[in-house]
N, C-alpha and C positions, 0 to 999 in steps of 0.2 A: 785435214781435220782441223776444225777451228779450235782455238785455245779456249780455256775456261776462265781466263783472267777477267776480272771485273774491277770496277772502281772500288777504292777503299770504302768500307762500310761505315766510316766515321759520320756520315750524314745521318744514318739511322741511329747511331749511338747518341749524337747530339740531340736528335729529335726526341728520343726517350728521356734524356736528361732534362730537357726543357719542360716536357709534360709532367715530370715528377718533381720539378724544382720546389714548388710550394710545400709539397708533402715532405720532401727530404729536409727542407729548411725548418720544419716544425719539430723535428725530433732530434735535438742536439743532445750531446753526452756531457754530463757534469762530472768534474773531478773535484772532490771535496776533501780537504786536508784536515785531519784531526790529531790532537795530542791525547793519547790514551794508553794507559798501562794495564788496563783490565785484562787483556789477553794479548800476549806478545808472540803468538804462534803464526801470525800473518802480517803481511805488509800492505796488501790492498785487496779489496773485495768489491765486486760489481753486482749491483742489484737492478732489476728491471721494475720493481714495484716497491711501494712502502711496506706492503705485507711481507715481502721477502726479507726486508731489513729487520722487521719486527721479530721474525723467527730467530734472528741472530742477536737478540737483545742481551744475551749473556756475554757478548764480546765487547760491549761498550758501557761507558757510564750512562746514567739516565740522561744527562745533558747532551752528550754526543749522539745518543740514539735519537733524541728529539730533533737535533740539527739535521741528521741524515733524513729523517722523515720529512722535515721542512723542504729539503731539496726536491721533493716530488710535487711541490705545490703547482708547478706549471706543466706537469706530466711530461718530463723529458724522456728521451729514449732509454737512458740508464743513468745511474749514479755510481761512480767508482769512488769508494772510500779509500783514501791513502792514509795509513796509520803510521805515526812515528811516536817514539817513546816520549812521555811527558817530562821525564826528568833529564834525560840525556839527548833526546832527539833534536835535530835542527830542521827548520822548515826547508832549508836548501836541499836536504836529503830527500824530502818529499817531492820537491820540484824536479829533481833528477828523475824520479820515478814517473812523475806526470809527463815529462818530456818524452818518455818511451811509450806512452799510451795515446790512443787516438781519442782526444778529448776536444770539446768545443768551448766549454766554460769552466774556469778553475777559480777556486778561492778558499778562504778559511774564515772561521768565525773568531779566530784568535783576537784578544784585546791588545796584543803587542804591536806597537808602532813599527818595530823592526820586522816582524813577520809580514805585516801588510805591505811594507816597502819592498820586501823580498819578492812577494808575488808580483808587484808592479814591475820590478826590475826584470824578472823572468819573462813576463809577457812582452816587454819591450825588446828584450834580446831575441825572442822568437820572431817578433815582427821584423826585425832587421835581417833575419834569416829567411824571410818570406814564408814563415810558418803561420798558419791561421789559428793560433791560440787566442782565446779571449779570456779576460779575467775581471772579477769585481773585487775592489778593495775598499777599505773604510778610511776615509779622510786622508787620501794620498793623491796629491795633484800631479799625477804622472805625466800629463800632457802627451798621451799616447792613444791613438784611435782604437786600439784593441783593449784598452783598460777603462773600465767604468768606475768612477770615483763616487761612492755612495756616502752621503754626509749627514743625514738626520741623526742627531745625537741620541734621541730616545724614541723607542717604539713601544706600543702597548698591544700585546697579543689578545686575540679574542678568547683564547682558552682560559680556564679558571686557575691554572697552576702557575703560569708564568707572569702575567701582568706586565708591568713596565720593565723593559730591558734596554741596555745600551745598543746603539745602532749596529755595531759589529755583529751582533747576534741575529741580525736579519739578512746577512749575506747569504746563508744557505737557501732561504726562500727566494731571493732574487736570482740566484744561480739557476734554480729550477724554472722560474718564470721566464727568463730570457732564453734558456735552452729549449723550452717547450713552445715558445711563441712562434706562430706561423709567419711566413714572409708576407702573407696577405694582409697583415695589420701591423701597426706600430704599437709600442708599449706606452706611448703617450696617453694619459688618462685611463690607463688600465687599472681596474679595481683590484685591490689586494685583499682577498677574502679572509686572511688570517690575522688582520690587524683591525683595531677599532680606533686607534688614535696615534698620532706622531707629534713630536715636538718639531715644529716647522722651522725652517731657516728664516732669519730676520727679514731678508729680502730675497725671495726666491728667484726673481729675474736676474739679479746680480750674480747669484750662485750658479745659475744655469750658464750664464755667459762666461763664468770662470771654469766651466767644464765639470760641474758637480751634478750628480743625479739626486734629485730631491723628491720626496714624497710630501703630499699635502692632505689636509682634512677637507674633503669636498662637501661633506654633510655630516650630521651626527652619526658616528659609527662607520663612516665610509672613508677609507683612505685610498688615494690613487697616486700613480706615478705622474709627476709633472712632465715637462718636455724630456723625452728619452734621449739624453745626450751622453757621450762618452767623455773622457778627460782631455781630449784634444783641444788645445787653445791656440797653439802656434800655427797660423794659417800661412801656407806658401803655395807654390806652383805644384808641389807634389801632394801635400796634404791640404786639400781645399776645404772650404767651410762646410760643404755638404757632408764631408767625411766625419764631422763631429756628431752625426746622428747614428745611433746604434743600429737602426734598421738598414741604413745604407752600407755600413761596414759588413753586416751579415750578407747582404746581396753581393757585395764585392768579393767576399771570401768564397761564396758559393760559385760564382762565375770563374774566378781564378782557379779554384780547385777542379771544376768541370773541364775547363779548357786545357790546363796543364796535364791533368791525369789522362785525359783522352789522347793528347798529343804523345805522351810518354808511352802509353800502353798500346796504341793502335797506329802509330805513325813513325816514331823514331826507329831508325834502322831498317824499316820495312820498305822505304821509298827513297830514291835518290833525291838529292836536293836540287831540284830544277824548278823553273818558274811554273810549269804546268801543274806540278804537284803542290806547289805553294798556293796557287789559286784554288786548287781543289780543297785544300784545308781551310783556306779563308772563306770559301763559299759555304763550307759546312758550319763554320763558326757563325757566319751571318744568318744561316738558317736557324741555328740555335738561338741567336738573339731574337729572331722573328717569333720563335716559339715562346720565348720569355715574355713577349708583348701580349700574347694570348693569355698568359697566366697573371697579367697585371704586375709583373716584376719590372719590366721596362715600358717606357712610354711609346705606345704604338703610333703616335703622331710624329715621332722623331725618327731619323734615318737609322740609327743604331747599326753601325757597320764597322768591320775590321778591314784592314788593307795592309799592304806592304809598307813598312816604315822606310820611305825613300831616303830621308835624311840620315838615318842610322846606317843604312846599307851603303850609301855613298861614303860616309865617314869611315866605314870599315875598310873600304877599298883604298881610300887615301892613306889611312893609317898603315896599311900593308905595303905602301910604297908606290901604288898606282896613282900618281898625282893627276893623271889625265882624267880621273873620275870627276874632278872639279868642273870639267866642261861638259860632262855627259848631261843630256836632258833626262827628264824623269822616266821616259819610256826605256831609255838605254839602261838606266839603273835597275829598273824592274826586271828587265830581261837578263840581267847578269846576277844570278844567285851567287851569294858569297860563300865559297867553301862549303862547310857543313852547317852553316848558321842560317837561321830563318829569322828575319826581323819583321815583327808585326806591330801594328798600332790600332787601337780601337777608340771609337767615339760613341758613347751610349748615354742615355738619359734614364736614371732610375725614377721610379714612381715612389713618392713619399706619402705617408698617411696624412689625411687632412688634420690641420691643427688650428691655424689662425682663420678667423672670420671677420670680414669687414662687411657690415650690413647697414647701408645708409637708406633711410626712409624719408621720402619727401611728402610732406603733408600740405594739401591745398586747402 
């Protein structure tokens, strides 16, 4: 009787993930931190719509309720309000709560420099732990690719009640915008419908180069996001220049999450670590990359491939005491899977939104 064993279904899983990449990238979750003593019976609450939040108006100050509603500007998947006491609460307590939640974008409208710095520090710590948290802060040069540094000093809302406010009060709106933005477009030149005027940076180009997110007045009553950059300014072999773009980091996070989650859930412990199974997984990942090209996430004219990291695998053998690995050719290294570890490397090209135009006209 023939066995019923089949190849792992990871190829199917990756195919589904690729097809849903843009849709999944559109619906991020917001974590919004408030200081509010109106009702101390809860720590956090999650809302799917602005209307849901409105029904809980008795739980918040008028100002905080408006901030929560602002978080829905870009139609995120949900907004989780993390409440801490106004008098005794510390933002670090809220960040501990945020760490336990599955959030995509986190921030606060607090006017405290210390609070904004705490959010930036938290996001940086999560990045070092390979956790895909992203945050928006006000006037904090974090130099971290997962932190967006918003800098416009004043914004004027379109509604009749608020008028001109300091820039920190626009963070809720930006959280919703970036959480709800699809992978199919960049935030660059995105119109912000709840603003009619901003105080612009003196030199927007210089600010952008310094890792600052700037808004500008594109026309009377029309405010847009300039080049959508994060706070990363220190460029090296690990954090390259392209990673200073918010849309690129979003794609990176999605791919890392898809590959690692699928590996953990559908591969680890289920198959022995040998070259045949490694190639099976690599083939599935490459198929996933191919699917992302069809969704305009990766460039279809680029090879976009993953493979065994020969250098890392050879180094692992040498470090374990097998000095003869120094003389192995690449094929020998590939054929010798190292203990329970799999070393992979990938080379892909992200598609970015159109921004710069050079249009030369020759007149005869």
